[in-house]
C-alpha positions as CSV (number, residue, x, y, z in Angstrom):
1,M,108.8,189.5,104.9
2,A,109.5,187.4,102.0
3,S,108.6,190.0,99.3
4,A,110.3,192.6,101.0
5,T,113.5,190.6,100.5
6,S,112.8,189.7,97.2
7,S,112.6,193.3,96.1
8,M,115.2,194.2,97.9
9,I,117.5,192.0,96.2
10,G,116.0,191.8,92.8
11,E,116.9,196.1,93.0
12,T,120.5,195.8,94.1
13,T,122.8,195.9,90.9
14,S,126.3,195.7,92.2
15,Q,127.7,192.9,94.7
16,P,129.1,195.6,97.4
17,A,125.3,196.7,97.3
18,L,123.7,193.2,97.5
19,F,126.3,192.6,100.3
20,G,124.9,195.8,102.4
21,D,121.7,195.3,101.9
22,V,122.0,191.4,103.2
23,H,123.5,192.9,106.1
24,D,120.8,195.8,107.1
25,F,117.9,193.2,106.4
26,L,119.3,190.9,109.0
27,A,121.0,194.0,111.4
28,A,116.7,195.0,111.0
29,L,115.6,191.9,112.4
30,A,117.8,191.0,115.1
31,P,116.6,193.8,117.3
32,H,113.0,192.4,117.6
33,R,115.1,188.5,118.4
34,P,118.1,187.5,118.9
35,L,119.2,185.7,115.4
36,V,120.6,181.9,114.5
37,C,121.5,182.2,111.1
38,L,123.0,179.0,109.8
39,L,125.0,178.6,106.2
40,D,125.1,174.6,105.7
41,D,127.2,172.2,103.3
42,C,129.5,175.6,102.4
43,H,131.7,172.8,100.8
44,W,129.4,173.9,98.0
45,A,128.9,177.4,98.3
46,D,130.7,179.2,95.0
47,P,133.3,182.1,95.5
48,A,130.8,185.2,95.5
49,S,128.8,183.5,98.4
50,L,131.7,182.9,100.2
51,D,132.7,186.4,99.9
52,L,129.3,187.7,101.2
53,L,130.4,184.9,104.0
54,R,133.8,186.6,104.8
55,F,131.8,190.1,104.5
56,L,129.0,189.0,106.9
57,A,131.6,187.8,109.3
58,Q,133.0,191.2,109.9
59,S,130.3,193.0,109.6
60,V,127.9,191.3,112.6
61,A,130.0,191.3,115.8
62,A,127.7,194.1,116.9
63,V,124.6,192.6,115.7
64,P,122.5,190.2,118.5
65,M,123.3,187.4,115.5
66,V,125.1,184.2,115.2
67,L,126.4,183.1,112.4
68,M,127.3,179.2,112.0
69,V,128.6,177.8,108.8
70,T,129.2,173.9,108.4
71,Y,131.2,172.1,106.0
72,R,132.5,168.7,105.3
73,S,136.1,168.5,105.8
74,D,136.6,165.8,104.0
75,A,135.2,167.7,100.9
76,L,137.8,170.3,101.1
77,T,140.8,169.8,99.0
78,R,144.3,172.4,99.3
79,R,142.9,174.5,96.5
80,H,139.1,175.2,98.2
81,P,138.4,178.7,98.3
82,L,136.3,178.1,101.7
83,S,139.8,176.1,102.4
84,T,142.2,179.5,102.1
85,L,138.9,181.7,103.7
86,I,138.7,179.0,107.0
87,P,142.0,181.0,108.4
88,I,141.1,184.2,107.7
89,L,137.6,184.3,109.4
90,V,139.3,182.8,112.7
91,R,141.7,186.1,112.2
92,E,139.6,188.5,110.8
93,S,136.9,187.6,112.9
94,R,137.5,185.8,115.7
95,A,135.7,182.5,114.9
96,T,135.7,179.5,116.8
97,R,135.8,176.9,115.2
98,L,134.4,173.3,115.9
99,D,135.7,169.8,115.2
100,L,132.9,167.7,115.2
101,R,134.9,163.8,116.0
102,R,133.3,160.4,115.8
103,L,131.8,158.9,118.6
104,T,133.1,157.0,120.9
105,D,131.8,154.0,122.6
106,A,130.4,155.7,126.1
107,D,128.9,158.4,123.5
108,I,126.8,155.6,121.4
109,H,125.7,153.9,124.7
110,A,124.6,157.2,125.9
111,L,122.3,157.5,122.4
112,V,120.9,154.1,122.5
113,T,120.1,153.9,126.2
114,A,118.7,157.7,126.0
115,R,116.3,156.2,122.9
116,Y,115.5,152.7,124.0
117,T,114.6,150.9,127.4
118,L,116.5,147.4,127.3
119,L,117.7,145.1,129.3
120,E,121.4,145.6,129.6
121,A,122.9,143.0,127.6
122,D,121.0,143.8,124.8
123,A,121.6,147.7,125.3
124,A,125.4,146.0,125.3
125,R,125.3,143.9,122.4
126,L,123.4,146.9,119.9
127,V,126.8,149.7,120.7
128,A,129.0,146.6,120.0
129,M,126.7,146.1,116.7
130,L,127.2,149.7,116.1
131,D,130.5,150.6,116.7
132,A,132.1,147.9,114.5
133,R,129.3,148.8,111.9
134,A,129.7,152.3,111.8
135,E,133.5,153.4,113.9
136,G,131.4,156.4,115.3
137,N,130.2,158.5,112.4
138,P,127.0,159.9,113.2
139,L,125.1,159.8,110.1
140,F,125.9,155.6,109.8
141,L,124.6,155.3,113.5
142,S,121.1,157.2,112.8
143,E,120.6,155.1,109.6
144,L,121.6,151.9,111.1
145,L,119.2,152.2,114.0
146,R,116.5,153.3,111.3
147,T,117.0,150.7,109.7
148,L,117.1,148.1,112.4
149,E,113.6,149.8,113.5
150,E,112.0,149.4,110.1
151,E,113.5,145.4,109.7
152,G,111.8,145.0,113.0
153,V,115.4,143.6,114.3
154,L,114.3,146.6,117.0
155,H,110.6,146.8,117.6
156,A,108.4,148.1,120.6
157,T,106.7,145.7,123.2
158,D,104.4,146.8,126.2
159,H,107.5,146.1,128.6
160,G,110.0,148.1,126.7
161,W,111.9,147.7,123.1
162,Q,112.8,144.7,122.0
163,L,116.5,143.6,120.4
164,D,116.3,140.4,117.9
165,D,118.9,138.7,115.7
166,L,121.4,141.3,114.5
167,T,123.4,138.9,112.3
168,Q,121.6,139.7,109.0
169,V,120.8,143.5,109.4
170,P,121.2,145.1,105.7
171,V,123.4,148.0,104.6
172,P,121.1,150.8,104.9
173,L,120.1,152.4,101.4
174,L,121.1,155.9,102.1
175,L,124.2,154.8,102.8
176,R,124.2,152.6,99.7
177,Q,123.6,155.3,97.3
178,V,126.2,157.5,99.6
179,I,128.5,155.1,98.8
180,D,127.6,154.3,95.4
181,A,128.2,157.8,95.1
182,R,131.3,158.3,95.7
183,V,132.7,154.9,94.5
184,A,131.4,155.6,90.7
185,R,133.6,158.6,91.0
186,L,136.7,156.5,91.0
187,G,136.0,154.9,87.4
188,E,134.6,150.6,86.4
189,A,138.2,149.4,87.0
190,A,138.8,150.8,90.7
191,R,135.3,149.8,92.0
192,D,135.6,146.3,90.5
193,L,138.8,146.1,93.4
194,L,137.0,147.9,95.7
195,G,134.3,146.0,95.3
196,I,137.1,143.0,96.1
197,A,138.3,144.4,98.8
198,A,134.8,144.9,100.8
199,V,134.6,140.6,99.9
200,I,137.9,140.2,101.8
201,G,136.6,142.2,105.0
202,Q,137.3,145.0,107.2
203,E,140.7,144.7,107.5
204,V,141.9,144.1,103.8
205,P,145.8,142.5,104.3
206,L,147.7,143.9,100.7
207,A,149.4,140.5,99.5
208,L,145.4,138.8,99.8
209,W,143.8,141.7,97.7
210,A,146.0,142.0,95.1
211,S,146.4,137.9,94.6
212,V,142.6,137.9,94.3
213,A,142.6,140.8,92.0
214,G,145.1,138.9,90.0
215,T,146.9,142.9,90.5
216,S,150.6,143.7,92.0
217,E,150.4,145.2,95.0
218,E,152.0,148.6,93.9
219,A,149.2,148.5,91.1
220,L,146.8,148.8,94.3
221,L,149.0,152.0,96.1
222,G,147.5,154.6,93.8
223,T,143.8,152.8,93.9
224,I,143.9,153.1,97.9
225,A,145.4,156.6,97.7
226,R,142.4,157.8,95.2
227,A,139.5,155.7,97.7
228,V,140.9,157.2,100.4
229,E,141.0,160.5,98.8
230,T,137.2,160.2,97.5
């Protein structure tokens, strides 16, 4: 099948023909079994790929296939081509949009109790830590749990799971890498200011931040705006 697909694309000489070939390929597969076609991280897609997405969204209505598209809403600016395409897809193809929101305390509790057999007091302690550190972000939650297991703070016993001291849990490596990559986009001066803010704490009084950094509150506002956007 892979060789047939490569041959099909290799012989295509124009974009409309390519789009038609992709549609025909999917339509030929679908009658054998229903398809779920996942297009992941479309905030990185180029304009030609988004044109293909629009074409498929319009043309697969009669095909037993679910076309699922994922993207990061915080990665889209007003000028991003996907930002313009989304309302078009909703209008032309009756697409359903699902916003993935942060997990609530109840969601985190359900996740913890489903994965670990803990004493209720330990489960409550773990949920409180996860809520405070991850604020409902699913990626942060999963990486924190993985780190807790790797560090032995959360470990299995013959009678279930045991939770030890949570005060010295490190920031997971993947999260450090994600944060470092985003902060690096802001430049060295902004990175230094954000480093000071991180030392102050989760909530940073603007006056205290300016005093410790040796700058004015007004000078910090531009850094704040850029950091929030990033």
